[in-house]
C-alpha positions as YAML, in Angstrom:
chain: A
units: angstrom
residues:
- id: 1
  name: UNK
  ca: [-133.20, 27.21, -55.82]
- id: 2
  name: UNK
  ca: [-132.86, 27.28, -52.04]
- id: 3
  name: UNK
  ca: [-136.05, 26.63, -50.13]
- id: 4
  name: UNK
  ca: [-135.64, 26.76, -46.34]
- id: 5
  name: UNK
  ca: [-137.39, 23.84, -44.65]
- id: 6
  name: UNK
  ca: [-138.22, 23.10, -41.03]
- id: 7
  name: UNK
  ca: [-134.76, 21.66, -40.46]
- id: 8
  name: UNK
  ca: [-133.07, 24.11, -42.80]
- id: 9
  name: UNK
  ca: [-132.27, 23.93, -46.50]
- id: 10
  name: UNK
  ca: [-130.99, 21.06, -48.63]
- id: 11
  name: UNK
  ca: [-127.56, 22.68, -48.45]
- id: 12
  name: UNK
  ca: [-127.68, 22.49, -44.67]
- id: 13
  name: UNK
  ca: [-128.25, 26.16, -43.90]
- id: 14
  name: UNK
  ca: [-130.18, 27.57, -40.95]
- id: 15
  name: UNK
  ca: [-133.92, 28.09, -41.54]
- id: 16
  name: UNK
  ca: [-134.87, 31.75, -41.97]
...
């Protein structure tokens, strides 16, 4: 489950 947030995802990925 990877939900992109305003500052990116919990994994530290760039927001789409």
